[in-house]
PDB file with one MODEL, atoms N, CA, C and O in Angstrom:
MODEL        1
ATOM      1  N   MET A   1       3.007  -6.735  12.717  1.00  0.00           N
ATOM      2  CA  MET A   1       2.130  -7.068  11.764  1.00  0.00           C
ATOM      3  C   MET A   1       3.269  -8.538  11.289  1.00  0.00           C
ATOM      4  O   MET A   1       4.476  -8.779  11.297  1.00  0.00           O
ATOM      5  N   SER A   2       1.770  -9.352  10.849  1.00  0.00           N
ATOM      6  CA  SER A   2       2.294 -10.378  10.508  1.00  0.00           C
ATOM      7  C   SER A   2       3.147 -10.851   8.878  1.00  0.00           C
ATOM      8  O   SER A   2       3.112 -10.002   7.987  1.00  0.00           O
ATOM      9  N   SER A   3       3.550 -11.607   8.721  1.00  0.00           N
ATOM     10  CA  SER A   3       4.368 -11.895   7.636  1.00  0.00           C
ATOM     11  C   SER A   3       3.049 -12.010   6.071  1.00  0.00           C
ATOM     12  O   SER A   3       3.215 -11.492   4.966  1.00  0.00           O
ATOM     13  N   TYR A   4       2.181 -12.612   6.404  1.00  0.00           N
ATOM     14  CA  TYR A   4       0.893 -12.914   4.863  1.00  0.00           C
ATOM     15  C   TYR A   4       0.681 -10.811   4.536  1.00  0.00           C
ATOM     16  O   TYR A   4       0.724 -10.243   3.445  1.00  0.00           O
ATOM     17  N   GLU A   5       0.404  -9.982   6.350  1.00  0.00           N
ATOM     18  CA  GLU A   5       0.382  -8.399   5.978  1.00  0.00           C
ATOM     19  C   GLU A   5       1.077  -8.014   5.239  1.00  0.00           C
ATOM     20  O   GLU A   5       0.779  -7.356   4.243  1.00  0.00           O
ATOM     21  N   GLU A   6       2.431  -8.442   5.676  1.00  0.00           N
ATOM     22  CA  GLU A   6       4.101  -7.845   5.065  1.00  0.00           C
ATOM     23  C   GLU A   6       3.670  -7.916   3.408  1.00  0.00           C
ATOM     24  O   GLU A   6       3.226  -6.945   2.795  1.00  0.00           O
ATOM     25  N   GLY A   7       3.924  -9.442   2.737  1.00  0.00           N
ATOM     26  CA  GLY A   7       3.518  -9.698   2.198  1.00  0.00           C
ATOM     27  C   GLY A   7       2.721  -9.482   0.978  1.00  0.00           C
ATOM     28  O   GLY A   7       3.005 -10.173   0.000  1.00  0.00           O
ATOM     29  N   ASN A   8       1.848  -8.700   0.898  1.00  0.00           N
ATOM     30  CA  ASN A   8       0.352  -8.062   0.766  1.00  0.00           C
ATOM     31  C   ASN A   8       0.921  -6.583   0.396  1.00  0.00           C
ATOM     32  O   ASN A   8       0.924  -5.861  -0.601  1.00  0.00           O
ATOM     33  N   ASP A   9       1.330  -6.528   1.540  1.00  0.00           N
ATOM     34  CA  ASP A   9       1.812  -4.710   1.119  1.00  0.00           C
ATOM     35  C   ASP A   9       2.722  -4.166   0.515  1.00  0.00           C
ATOM     36  O   ASP A   9       2.743  -3.007   0.099  1.00  0.00           O
ATOM     37  N   SER A  10       4.078  -5.516   0.373  1.00  0.00           N
ATOM     38  CA  SER A  10       5.210  -5.234  -0.945  1.00  0.00           C
ATOM     39  C   SER A  10       4.604  -5.882  -2.221  1.00  0.00           C
ATOM     40  O   SER A  10       5.073  -5.470  -3.282  1.00  0.00           O
ATOM     41  N   LYS A  11       3.556  -6.907  -2.291  1.00  0.00           N
ATOM     42  CA  LYS A  11       3.054  -6.904  -3.300  1.00  0.00           C
ATOM     43  C   LYS A  11       1.859  -5.815  -4.089  1.00  0.00           C
ATOM     44  O   LYS A  11       1.513  -5.959  -5.261  1.00  0.00           O
ATOM     45  N   LEU A  12       1.414  -4.880  -3.296  1.00  0.00           N
ATOM     46  CA  LEU A  12       0.698  -3.740  -3.968  1.00  0.00           C
ATOM     47  C   LEU A  12       1.734  -2.887  -4.029  1.00  0.00           C
ATOM     48  O   LEU A  12       1.862  -2.356  -5.132  1.00  0.00           O
ATOM     49  N   MET A  13       2.868  -2.443  -2.839  1.00  0.00           N
ATOM     50  CA  MET A  13       4.415  -1.491  -3.337  1.00  0.00           C
ATOM     51  C   MET A  13       4.350  -2.135  -4.849  1.00  0.00           C
ATOM     52  O   MET A  13       4.019  -1.754  -5.972  1.00  0.00           O
ATOM     53  N   ARG A  14       4.662  -2.869  -4.470  1.00  0.00           N
ATOM     54  CA  ARG A  14       5.605  -3.334  -6.592  1.00  0.00           C
ATOM     55  C   ARG A  14       4.428  -3.108  -7.451  1.00  0.00           C
ATOM     56  O   ARG A  14       4.664  -2.344  -8.387  1.00  0.00           O
ATOM     57  N   LYS A  15       2.794  -3.727  -7.366  1.00  0.00           N
ATOM     58  CA  LYS A  15       2.421  -2.911  -8.381  1.00  0.00           C
ATOM     59  C   LYS A  15       2.457  -1.954  -9.032  1.00  0.00           C
ATOM     60  O   LYS A  15       2.431  -1.713 -10.239  1.00  0.00           O
ATOM     61  N   VAL A  16       2.572  -0.932  -7.389  1.00  0.00           N
ATOM     62  CA  VAL A  16       2.084   0.849  -7.908  1.00  0.00           C
ATOM     63  C   VAL A  16       3.418   0.770  -8.380  1.00  0.00           C
ATOM     64  O   VAL A  16       3.341   0.790  -9.608  1.00  0.00           O
ATOM     65  N   LYS A  17       4.733   0.682  -7.986  1.00  0.00           N
ATOM     66  CA  LYS A  17       5.647   0.414  -8.888  1.00  0.00           C
ATOM     67  C   LYS A  17       5.821   0.405 -10.300  1.00  0.00           C
ATOM     68  O   LYS A  17       6.485   1.157 -11.014  1.00  0.00           O
ATOM     69  N   GLU A  18       5.027  -0.686 -10.611  1.00  0.00           N
ATOM     70  CA  GLU A  18       5.430  -1.061 -12.183  1.00  0.00           C
ATOM     71  C   GLU A  18       4.027  -0.219 -13.048  1.00  0.00           C
ATOM     72  O   GLU A  18       4.129   0.314 -14.153  1.00  0.00           O
ATOM     73  N   ASN A  19       3.278  -0.258 -12.551  1.00  0.00           N
ATOM     74  CA  ASN A  19       2.031   1.042 -12.890  1.00  0.00           C
ATOM     75  C   ASN A  19       1.819   2.341 -12.086  1.00  0.00           C
ATOM     76  O   ASN A  19       0.986   2.095 -11.213  1.00  0.00           O
ATOM     77  N   PRO A  20       2.207   3.545 -12.027  1.00  0.00           N
ATOM     78  CA  PRO A  20       1.791   3.734 -10.649  1.00  0.00           C
ATOM     79  C   PRO A  20       0.322   4.731 -10.939  1.00  0.00           C
ATOM     80  O   PRO A  20      -0.272   5.505 -10.189  1.00  0.00           O
ATOM     81  N   PHE A  21       0.116   4.401 -12.083  1.00  0.00           N
ATOM     82  CA  PHE A  21      -1.504   5.251 -12.935  1.00  0.00           C
ATOM     83  C   PHE A  21      -2.595   4.120 -12.060  1.00  0.00           C
ATOM     84  O   PHE A  21      -3.666   4.573 -11.655  1.00  0.00           O
ATOM     85  N   VAL A  22      -2.346   3.069 -11.879  1.00  0.00           N
ATOM     86  CA  VAL A  22      -4.185   2.332 -11.623  1.00  0.00           C
ATOM     87  C   VAL A  22      -3.900   3.482  -9.962  1.00  0.00           C
ATOM     88  O   VAL A  22      -4.860   4.252  -9.940  1.00  0.00           O
ATOM     89  N   PRO A  23      -3.362   3.647  -9.254  1.00  0.00           N
ATOM     90  CA  PRO A  23      -3.388   4.230  -8.239  1.00  0.00           C
ATOM     91  C   PRO A  23      -3.974   5.819  -8.288  1.00  0.00           C
ATOM     92  O   PRO A  23      -4.258   6.329  -7.204  1.00  0.00           O
ATOM     93  N   LEU A  24      -4.110   6.397  -9.190  1.00  0.00           N
ATOM     94  CA  LEU A  24      -4.403   7.693 -10.013  1.00  0.00           C
ATOM     95  C   LEU A  24      -5.565   7.784 -10.176  1.00  0.00           C
ATOM     96  O   LEU A  24      -6.415   8.589  -9.796  1.00  0.00           O
ATOM     97  N   GLY A  25      -5.581   6.384 -11.125  1.00  0.00           N
ATOM     98  CA  GLY A  25      -7.126   5.895 -11.709  1.00  0.00           C
ATOM     99  C   GLY A  25      -8.392   5.310 -10.557  1.00  0.00           C
ATOM    100  O   GLY A  25      -9.622   5.345 -10.607  1.00  0.00           O
ATOM    101  N   MET A  26      -7.621   4.890  -9.755  1.00  0.00           N
ATOM    102  CA  MET A  26      -8.600   4.878  -8.529  1.00  0.00           C
ATOM    103  C   MET A  26      -8.888   6.123  -7.344  1.00  0.00           C
ATOM    104  O   MET A  26      -9.857   6.121  -6.585  1.00  0.00           O
ATOM    105  N   ALA A  27      -7.968   7.020  -7.374  1.00  0.00           N
ATOM    106  CA  ALA A  27      -7.953   8.337  -6.085  1.00  0.00           C
ATOM    107  C   ALA A  27      -9.214   8.798  -7.798  1.00  0.00           C
ATOM    108  O   ALA A  27     -10.129   7.988  -7.650  1.00  0.00           O
ATOM    109  N   GLY A  28      -9.427   9.351  -8.665  1.00  0.00           N
ATOM    110  CA  GLY A  28      -9.814   9.671  -9.679  1.00  0.00           C
ATOM    111  C   GLY A  28     -11.167   9.564  -9.583  1.00  0.00           C
ATOM    112  O   GLY A  28     -12.015  10.391  -9.919  1.00  0.00           O
ATOM    113  N   PHE A  29     -11.392   7.823  -8.803  1.00  0.00           N
ATOM    114  CA  PHE A  29     -12.234   7.486  -9.272  1.00  0.00           C
ATOM    115  C   PHE A  29     -13.819   8.137  -8.247  1.00  0.00           C
ATOM    116  O   PHE A  29     -14.950   8.575  -8.458  1.00  0.00           O
ATOM    117  N   VAL A  30     -12.669   7.729  -6.826  1.00  0.00           N
ATOM    118  CA  VAL A  30     -12.996   8.899  -5.353  1.00  0.00           C
ATOM    119  C   VAL A  30     -13.662   9.577  -5.249  1.00  0.00           C
ATOM    120  O   VAL A  30     -14.801   9.764  -4.821  1.00  0.00           O
ATOM    121  N   ALA A  31     -12.548  10.227  -5.879  1.00  0.00           N
ATOM    122  CA  ALA A  31     -13.011  11.817  -5.964  1.00  0.00           C
ATOM    123  C   ALA A  31     -13.898  12.378  -6.751  1.00  0.00           C
ATOM    124  O   ALA A  31     -14.532  13.203  -6.094  1.00  0.00           O
ATOM    125  N   ILE A  32     -14.290  12.323  -7.972  1.00  0.00           N
ATOM    126  CA  ILE A  32     -15.310  12.431  -8.664  1.00  0.00           C
ATOM    127  C   ILE A  32     -16.980  11.488  -7.804  1.00  0.00           C
ATOM    128  O   ILE A  32     -18.048  12.083  -7.663  1.00  0.00           O
ATOM    129  N   VAL A  33     -16.822  10.459  -7.502  1.00  0.00           N
ATOM    130  CA  VAL A  33     -18.031   9.583  -7.062  1.00  0.00           C
ATOM    131  C   VAL A  33     -17.968  10.591  -5.992  1.00  0.00           C
ATOM    132  O   VAL A  33     -19.045  11.170  -6.135  1.00  0.00           O
ATOM    133  N   GLY A  34     -17.249  11.259  -4.822  1.00  0.00           N
ATOM    134  CA  GLY A  34     -17.089  12.071  -3.680  1.00  0.00           C
ATOM    135  C   GLY A  34     -17.863  13.077  -3.801  1.00  0.00           C
ATOM    136  O   GLY A  34     -18.714  13.486  -3.011  1.00  0.00           O
ATOM    137  N   HIS A  35     -17.368  13.724  -5.431  1.00  0.00           N
ATOM    138  CA  HIS A  35     -18.039  15.337  -5.704  1.00  0.00           C
ATOM    139  C   HIS A  35     -19.253  15.164  -6.263  1.00  0.00           C
ATOM    140  O   HIS A  35     -20.029  16.120  -6.253  1.00  0.00           O
ATOM    141  N   GLN A  36     -19.569  14.166  -6.737  1.00  0.00           N
ATOM    142  CA  GLN A  36     -21.186  13.853  -7.397  1.00  0.00           C
ATOM    143  C   GLN A  36     -22.032  13.562  -7.040  1.00  0.00           C
ATOM    144  O   GLN A  36     -23.071  13.756  -7.671  1.00  0.00           O
ATOM    145  N   LEU A  37     -22.008  12.758  -5.481  1.00  0.00           N
ATOM    146  CA  LEU A  37     -22.857  12.701  -4.518  1.00  0.00           C
ATOM    147  C   LEU A  37     -23.026  14.052  -3.019  1.00  0.00           C
ATOM    148  O   LEU A  37     -23.867  14.244  -2.141  1.00  0.00           O
ATOM    149  N   TYR A  38     -21.812  14.666  -3.389  1.00  0.00           N
ATOM    150  CA  TYR A  38     -22.027  15.973  -2.890  1.00  0.00           C
ATOM    151  C   TYR A  38     -22.922  17.003  -3.348  1.00  0.00           C
ATOM    152  O   TYR A  38     -23.638  17.670  -2.601  1.00  0.00           O
ATOM    153  N   LYS A  39     -22.846  17.132  -4.850  1.00  0.00           N
ATOM    154  CA  LYS A  39     -23.613  17.581  -5.607  1.00  0.00           C
ATOM    155  C   LYS A  39     -24.980  17.808  -6.372  1.00  0.00           C
ATOM    156  O   LYS A  39     -25.520  18.677  -7.057  1.00  0.00           O
ATOM    157  N   MET A  40     -25.385  15.843  -5.602  1.00  0.00           N
ATOM    158  CA  MET A  40     -26.510  15.266  -5.355  1.00  0.00           C
ATOM    159  C   MET A  40     -28.087  16.079  -4.944  1.00  0.00           C
ATOM    160  O   MET A  40     -29.260  15.993  -5.306  1.00  0.00           O
ATOM    161  N   LYS A  41     -26.881  17.275  -3.496  1.00  0.00           N
ATOM    162  CA  LYS A  41     -28.011  17.728  -3.205  1.00  0.00           C
ATOM    163  C   LYS A  41     -28.559  18.721  -3.821  1.00  0.00           C
ATOM    164  O   LYS A  41     -29.765  18.967  -3.819  1.00  0.00           O
ATOM    165  N   ASN A  42     -27.644  19.387  -4.418  1.00  0.00           N
ATOM    166  CA  ASN A  42     -28.370  20.618  -5.215  1.00  0.00           C
ATOM    167  C   ASN A  42     -28.029  19.845  -7.043  1.00  0.00           C
ATOM    168  O   ASN A  42     -27.023  19.897  -7.750  1.00  0.00           O
ATOM    169  N   ARG A  43     -29.055  19.352  -7.206  1.00  0.00           N
ATOM    170  CA  ARG A  43     -28.815  18.497  -8.842  1.00  0.00           C
ATOM    171  C   ARG A  43     -30.410  19.536  -9.507  1.00  0.00           C
ATOM    172  O   ARG A  43     -30.590  19.594 -10.724  1.00  0.00           O
ATOM    173  N   GLY A  44     -31.144  20.068  -8.776  1.00  0.00           N
ATOM    174  CA  GLY A  44     -32.759  21.212  -9.119  1.00  0.00           C
ATOM    175  C   GLY A  44     -33.805  20.046  -9.784  1.00  0.00           C
ATOM    176  O   GLY A  44     -34.695  19.309  -9.360  1.00  0.00           O
ATOM    177  N   ASP A  45     -33.422  20.214 -10.546  1.00  0.00           N
ATOM    178  CA  ASP A  45     -35.088  19.438 -10.991  1.00  0.00           C
ATOM    179  C   ASP A  45     -33.867  17.911 -12.164  1.00  0.00           C
ATOM    180  O   ASP A  45     -34.482  17.394 -13.096  1.00  0.00           O
ATOM    181  N   THR A  46     -32.853  17.590 -12.015  1.00  0.00           N
ATOM    182  CA  THR A  46     -32.742  16.496 -12.890  1.00  0.00           C
ATOM    183  C   THR A  46     -32.686  15.485 -11.609  1.00  0.00           C
ATOM    184  O   THR A  46     -32.432  15.463 -10.404  1.00  0.00           O
ATOM    185  N   LYS A  47     -33.285  14.294 -13.189  1.00  0.00           N
ATOM    186  CA  LYS A  47     -33.353  13.085 -12.157  1.00  0.00           C
ATOM    187  C   LYS A  47     -32.599  12.257 -11.932  1.00  0.00           C
ATOM    188  O   LYS A  47     -31.714  11.942 -12.727  1.00  0.00           O
ATOM    189  N   MET A  48     -32.819  11.568 -10.501  1.00  0.00           N
ATOM    190  CA  MET A  48     -31.606  10.650  -9.847  1.00  0.00           C
ATOM    191  C   MET A  48     -31.833   9.963 -10.782  1.00  0.00           C
ATOM    192  O   MET A  48     -32.772  10.711 -11.057  1.00  0.00           O
ATOM    193  N   SER A  49     -31.876   9.206 -11.586  1.00  0.00           N
ATOM    194  CA  SER A  49     -31.157   8.239 -12.379  1.00  0.00           C
ATOM    195  C   SER A  49     -30.333   9.203 -13.815  1.00  0.00           C
ATOM    196  O   SER A  49     -30.164   8.680 -14.917  1.00  0.00           O
ATOM    197  N   VAL A  50     -30.120   9.930 -13.651  1.00  0.00           N
ATOM    198  CA  VAL A  50     -29.322  11.026 -14.827  1.00  0.00           C
ATOM    199  C   VAL A  50     -28.277  11.831 -13.971  1.00  0.00           C
ATOM    200  O   VAL A  50     -27.170  12.186 -14.374  1.00  0.00           O
ATOM    201  N   HIS A  51     -28.666  12.002 -13.055  1.00  0.00           N
ATOM    202  CA  HIS A  51     -27.154  12.289 -12.039  1.00  0.00           C
ATOM    203  C   HIS A  51     -26.379  11.318 -11.950  1.00  0.00           C
ATOM    204  O   HIS A  51     -25.173  11.564 -11.937  1.00  0.00           O
ATOM    205  N   LEU A  52     -26.793  10.062 -11.870  1.00  0.00           N
ATOM    206  CA  LEU A  52     -26.039   9.015 -11.363  1.00  0.00           C
ATOM    207  C   LEU A  52     -25.348   8.262 -12.285  1.00  0.00           C
ATOM    208  O   LEU A  52     -24.529   7.393 -11.985  1.00  0.00           O
ATOM    209  N   ILE A  53     -25.745   8.662 -13.690  1.00  0.00           N
ATOM    210  CA  ILE A  53     -25.498   8.302 -15.218  1.00  0.00           C
ATOM    211  C   ILE A  53     -24.608   9.202 -15.499  1.00  0.00           C
ATOM    212  O   ILE A  53     -23.599   8.928 -16.150  1.00  0.00           O
ATOM    213  N   HIS A  54     -24.819  10.141 -15.137  1.00  0.00           N
ATOM    214  CA  HIS A  54     -23.933  10.963 -15.071  1.00  0.00           C
ATOM    215  C   HIS A  54     -22.498  11.232 -14.325  1.00  0.00           C
ATOM    216  O   HIS A  54     -21.516  11.737 -14.867  1.00  0.00           O
ATOM    217  N   MET A  55     -22.583  10.798 -12.995  1.00  0.00           N
ATOM    218  CA  MET A  55     -21.673  10.035 -12.046  1.00  0.00           C
ATOM    219  C   MET A  55     -20.807   8.539 -12.770  1.00  0.00           C
ATOM    220  O   MET A  55     -19.614   8.269 -12.903  1.00  0.00           O
ATOM    221  N   ARG A  56     -21.527   8.123 -12.969  1.00  0.00           N
ATOM    222  CA  ARG A  56     -20.642   7.206 -13.130  1.00  0.00           C
ATOM    223  C   ARG A  56     -19.928   6.738 -14.995  1.00  0.00           C
ATOM    224  O   ARG A  56     -19.305   5.758 -15.404  1.00  0.00           O
ATOM    225  N   VAL A  57     -20.475   8.107 -15.733  1.00  0.00           N
ATOM    226  CA  VAL A  57     -19.447   7.888 -17.081  1.00  0.00           C
ATOM    227  C   VAL A  57     -18.391   8.932 -16.958  1.00  0.00           C
ATOM    228  O   VAL A  57     -17.333   8.925 -17.586  1.00  0.00           O
ATOM    229  N   ALA A  58     -18.816   9.945 -15.985  1.00  0.00           N
ATOM    230  CA  ALA A  58     -17.270  10.500 -15.818  1.00  0.00           C
ATOM    231  C   ALA A  58     -16.679   9.741 -14.967  1.00  0.00           C
ATOM    232  O   ALA A  58     -15.549   9.428 -15.342  1.00  0.00           O
ATOM    233  N   ALA A  59     -17.012   9.281 -13.881  1.00  0.00           N
ATOM    234  CA  ALA A  59     -15.846   8.052 -12.894  1.00  0.00           C
ATOM    235  C   ALA A  59     -15.549   7.074 -13.911  1.00  0.00           C
ATOM    236  O   ALA A  59     -14.602   6.436 -13.453  1.00  0.00           O
ATOM    237  N   GLN A  60     -15.861   6.596 -15.088  1.00  0.00           N
ATOM    238  CA  GLN A  60     -15.450   5.243 -16.040  1.00  0.00           C
ATOM    239  C   GLN A  60     -14.658   5.990 -16.571  1.00  0.00           C
ATOM    240  O   GLN A  60     -13.503   5.731 -16.234  1.00  0.00           O
ATOM    241  N   GLY A  61     -14.805   7.263 -17.636  1.00  0.00           N
ATOM    242  CA  GLY A  61     -14.270   8.077 -18.330  1.00  0.00           C
ATOM    243  C   GLY A  61     -12.622   8.343 -17.557  1.00  0.00           C
ATOM    244  O   GLY A  61     -11.691   7.969 -18.271  1.00  0.00           O
ATOM    245  N   PHE A  62     -12.381   8.715 -16.712  1.00  0.00           N
ATOM    246  CA  PHE A  62     -11.370   8.691 -15.720  1.00  0.00           C
ATOM    247  C   PHE A  62     -10.640   7.711 -16.045  1.00  0.00           C
ATOM    248  O   PHE A  62      -9.827   7.705 -16.969  1.00  0.00           O
ATOM    249  N   VAL A  63     -10.950   6.607 -15.122  1.00  0.00           N
ATOM    250  CA  VAL A  63     -10.400   5.198 -15.491  1.00  0.00           C
ATOM    251  C   VAL A  63      -9.882   5.092 -16.256  1.00  0.00           C
ATOM    252  O   VAL A  63      -8.660   4.939 -16.258  1.00  0.00           O
ATOM    253  N   VAL A  64     -10.523   5.128 -17.111  1.00  0.00           N
ATOM    254  CA  VAL A  64     -10.160   4.714 -18.686  1.00  0.00           C
ATOM    255  C   VAL A  64      -8.922   5.722 -19.548  1.00  0.00           C
ATOM    256  O   VAL A  64      -8.090   5.374 -20.386  1.00  0.00           O
ATOM    257  N   GLY A  65      -9.155   6.836 -19.055  1.00  0.00           N
ATOM    258  CA  GLY A  65      -8.025   7.878 -19.233  1.00  0.00           C
ATOM    259  C   GLY A  65      -7.055   7.018 -18.669  1.00  0.00           C
ATOM    260  O   GLY A  65      -6.379   6.302 -19.407  1.00  0.00           O
ATOM    261  N   ALA A  66      -6.915   7.008 -17.463  1.00  0.00           N
ATOM    262  CA  ALA A  66      -5.618   6.535 -16.139  1.00  0.00           C
ATOM    263  C   ALA A  66      -5.086   5.070 -17.301  1.00  0.00           C
ATOM    264  O   ALA A  66      -4.136   5.080 -18.084  1.00  0.00           O
ATOM    265  N   ILE A  67      -6.063   3.946 -17.045  1.00  0.00           N
ATOM    266  CA  ILE A  67      -5.453   2.941 -17.936  1.00  0.00           C
ATOM    267  C   ILE A  67      -4.963   3.649 -19.335  1.00  0.00           C
ATOM    268  O   ILE A  67      -3.878   3.128 -19.595  1.00  0.00           O
ATOM    269  N   THR A  68      -5.221   4.404 -20.129  1.00  0.00           N
ATOM    270  CA  THR A  68      -4.524   4.958 -21.501  1.00  0.00           C
ATOM    271  C   THR A  68      -2.639   5.038 -21.098  1.00  0.00           C
ATOM    272  O   THR A  68      -1.606   4.424 -21.367  1.00  0.00           O
ATOM    273  N   VAL A  69      -3.023   6.022 -20.436  1.00  0.00           N
ATOM    274  CA  VAL A  69      -1.878   6.806 -19.861  1.00  0.00           C
ATOM    275  C   VAL A  69      -1.166   5.550 -19.862  1.00  0.00           C
ATOM    276  O   VAL A  69      -0.449   5.171 -20.788  1.00  0.00           O
ATOM    277  N   GLY A  70      -1.380   4.939 -18.828  1.00  0.00           N
ATOM    278  CA  GLY A  70      -0.463   4.025 -18.063  1.00  0.00           C
ATOM    279  C   GLY A  70       0.081   2.763 -19.288  1.00  0.00           C
ATOM    280  O   GLY A  70       1.225   2.307 -19.291  1.00  0.00           O
ATOM    281  N   VAL A  71      -0.765   2.444 -20.054  1.00  0.00           N
ATOM    282  CA  VAL A  71      -0.139   1.863 -21.032  1.00  0.00           C
ATOM    283  C   VAL A  71       0.848   2.961 -22.378  1.00  0.00           C
ATOM    284  O   VAL A  71       1.987   2.691 -22.761  1.00  0.00           O
ATOM    285  N   LEU A  72       0.531   3.414 -22.560  1.00  0.00           N
ATOM    286  CA  LEU A  72       1.156   4.222 -23.374  1.00  0.00           C
ATOM    287  C   LEU A  72       2.766   4.723 -22.504  1.00  0.00           C
ATOM    288  O   LEU A  72       3.749   5.009 -23.188  1.00  0.00           O
ATOM    289  N   TYR A  73       2.799   4.748 -21.562  1.00  0.00           N
ATOM    290  CA  TYR A  73       3.806   5.225 -20.259  1.00  0.00           C
ATOM    291  C   TYR A  73       4.553   3.778 -20.234  1.00  0.00           C
ATOM    292  O   TYR A  73       5.664   3.725 -20.762  1.00  0.00           O
ATOM    293  N   SER A  74       4.139   2.888 -19.793  1.00  0.00           N
ATOM    294  CA  SER A  74       4.796   0.902 -20.795  1.00  0.00           C
ATOM    295  C   SER A  74       5.229   1.083 -21.558  1.00  0.00           C
ATOM    296  O   SER A  74       6.447   0.902 -21.580  1.00  0.00           O
ATOM    297  N   MET A  75       4.504   1.599 -22.803  1.00  0.00           N
ATOM    298  CA  MET A  75       5.194   0.979 -23.772  1.00  0.00           C
ATOM    299  C   MET A  75       6.330   2.027 -24.193  1.00  0.00           C
ATOM    300  O   MET A  75       7.149   1.687 -25.047  1.00  0.00           O
ATOM    301  N   TYR A  76       6.389   3.240 -23.632  1.00  0.00           N
ATOM    302  CA  TYR A  76       7.555   4.115 -23.921  1.00  0.00           C
ATOM    303  C   TYR A  76       8.277   2.809 -23.114  1.00  0.00           C
ATOM    304  O   TYR A  76       9.036   1.955 -23.573  1.00  0.00           O
ATOM    305  N   ASN A  77       7.827   2.955 -21.929  1.00  0.00           N
ATOM    306  CA  ASN A  77       9.126   2.306 -21.330  1.00  0.00           C
ATOM    307  C   ASN A  77      10.099   1.183 -21.867  1.00  0.00           C
ATOM    308  O   ASN A  77      11.315   1.186 -22.064  1.00  0.00           O
ATOM    309  N   GLN A  78       8.906   0.008 -22.068  1.00  0.00           N
ATOM    310  CA  GLN A  78       9.376  -0.873 -22.796  1.00  0.00           C
ATOM    311  C   GLN A  78       9.966  -0.501 -24.570  1.00  0.00           C
ATOM    312  O   GLN A  78      11.089  -0.808 -24.968  1.00  0.00           O
ATOM    313  N   TYR A  79       9.151   0.044 -25.222  1.00  0.00           N
ATOM    314  CA  TYR A  79      10.155  -0.216 -26.838  1.00  0.00           C
ATOM    315  C   TYR A  79      10.858   1.432 -27.034  1.00  0.00           C
ATOM    316  O   TYR A  79      11.716   1.504 -27.913  1.00  0.00           O
ATOM    317  N   ILE A  80      10.558   2.647 -26.317  1.00  0.00           N
ATOM    318  CA  ILE A  80      11.784   3.666 -26.273  1.00  0.00           C
ATOM    319  C   ILE A  80      12.731   3.727 -25.389  1.00  0.00           C
ATOM    320  O   ILE A  80      13.842   3.855 -25.902  1.00  0.00           O
ATOM    321  N   ARG A  81      12.715   3.684 -24.210  1.00  0.00           N
ATOM    322  CA  ARG A  81      13.577   3.923 -23.667  1.00  0.00           C
ATOM    323  C   ARG A  81      14.757   2.992 -23.381  1.00  0.00           C
ATOM    324  O   ARG A  81      15.954   3.160 -23.615  1.00  0.00           O
ATOM    325  N   HIS A  82      14.175   2.070 -22.871  1.00  0.00           N
ATOM    326  CA  HIS A  82      15.474   0.499 -22.585  1.00  0.00           C
ATOM    327  C   HIS A  82      15.703   0.308 -23.611  1.00  0.00           C
ATOM    328  O   HIS A  82      16.876   0.668 -23.718  1.00  0.00           O
ATOM    329  N   PRO A  83      15.241  -0.185 -24.918  1.00  0.00           N
ATOM    330  CA  PRO A  83      15.884  -0.705 -26.349  1.00  0.00           C
ATOM    331  C   PRO A  83      17.386   0.530 -25.998  1.00  0.00           C
ATOM    332  O   PRO A  83      18.514   0.192 -25.639  1.00  0.00           O
ATOM    333  N   LYS A  84      16.996   1.634 -26.197  1.00  0.00           N
ATOM    334  CA  LYS A  84      18.218   2.210 -25.892  1.00  0.00           C
ATOM    335  C   LYS A  84      19.599   2.104 -25.264  1.00  0.00           C
ATOM    336  O   LYS A  84      20.734   2.317 -25.687  1.00  0.00           O
ATOM    337  N   GLU A  85      19.001   1.621 -23.880  1.00  0.00           N
ATOM    338  CA  GLU A  85      20.001   1.862 -22.874  1.00  0.00           C
ATOM    339  C   GLU A  85      20.645   0.917 -22.777  1.00  0.00           C
ATOM    340  O   GLU A  85      21.813   1.018 -22.401  1.00  0.00           O
ATOM    341  N   GLU A  86      19.883  -0.745 -23.198  1.00  0.00           N
ATOM    342  CA  GLU A  86      20.867  -1.876 -24.356  1.00  0.00           C
ATOM    343  C   GLU A  86      21.512  -1.763 -25.125  1.00  0.00           C
ATOM    344  O   GLU A  86      22.548  -2.425 -25.065  1.00  0.00           O
ATOM    345  N   GLN A  87      21.242  -0.649 -26.586  1.00  0.00           N
ATOM    346  CA  GLN A  87      22.089  -0.349 -27.162  1.00  0.00           C
ATOM    347  C   GLN A  87      23.274   0.502 -26.803  1.00  0.00           C
ATOM    348  O   GLN A  87      24.379   0.703 -27.308  1.00  0.00           O
ATOM    349  N   ASN A  88      22.797   0.817 -26.017  1.00  0.00           N
ATOM    350  CA  ASN A  88      24.664   1.989 -25.203  1.00  0.00           C
ATOM    351  C   ASN A  88      25.252   0.776 -24.459  1.00  0.00           C
ATOM    352  O   ASN A  88      26.452   0.596 -24.667  1.00  0.00           O
ATOM    353  N   SER A  89      24.545  -0.224 -23.503  1.00  0.00           N
ATOM    354  CA  SER A  89      25.351  -0.929 -23.329  1.00  0.00           C
ATOM    355  C   SER A  89      26.303  -2.095 -23.867  1.00  0.00           C
ATOM    356  O   SER A  89      27.201  -2.766 -23.357  1.00  0.00           O
ATOM    357  N   GLU A  90      25.421  -2.004 -25.713  1.00  0.00           N
ATOM    358  CA  GLU A  90      26.660  -2.700 -26.190  1.00  0.00           C
ATOM    359  C   GLU A  90      27.363  -1.773 -26.990  1.00  0.00           C
ATOM    360  O   GLU A  90      27.941  -2.144 -28.012  1.00  0.00           O
ATOM    361  N   LYS A  91      27.363  -0.479 -26.574  1.00  0.00           N
ATOM    362  CA  LYS A  91      28.416   0.022 -27.513  1.00  0.00           C
ATOM    363  C   LYS A  91      29.736  -0.234 -26.664  1.00  0.00           C
ATOM    364  O   LYS A  91      30.894  -0.199 -27.080  1.00  0.00           O
ATOM    365  N   HIS A  92      29.213  -0.547 -25.154  1.00  0.00           N
ATOM    366  CA  HIS A  92      30.590   0.090 -24.587  1.00  0.00           C
ATOM    367  C   HIS A  92      31.055  -1.295 -24.441  1.00  0.00           C
ATOM    368  O   HIS A  92      32.135  -1.317 -23.851  1.00  0.00           O
ATOM    369  N   ASN A  93      30.619  -2.472 -24.770  1.00  0.00           N
ATOM    370  CA  ASN A  93      31.858  -3.887 -24.764  1.00  0.00           C
ATOM    371  C   ASN A  93      32.353  -4.100 -26.160  1.00  0.00           C
ATOM    372  O   ASN A  93      33.179  -4.982 -26.394  1.00  0.00           O
TER     373      ASN A  93
ENDMDL
END
């Protein structure tokens, strides 16, 4: 592998470690779209446009939920967990 490709891999892994809910949101999006496309053949009397709108809303809802959980997790790490660690290190000095 070239150094350029290794740099991209390390950047991707760094981003995943910073916010682990991004790949979860992407995986959920792909899973929901795949499931809805599979279900499309048995949709019955439902119009194609309605089925596609439901699929889009479900996939977007999952991604927004994953982003929300990721933001809450980041806020927890930044404002609750890390200040306690800083206070503990100041007490020991």
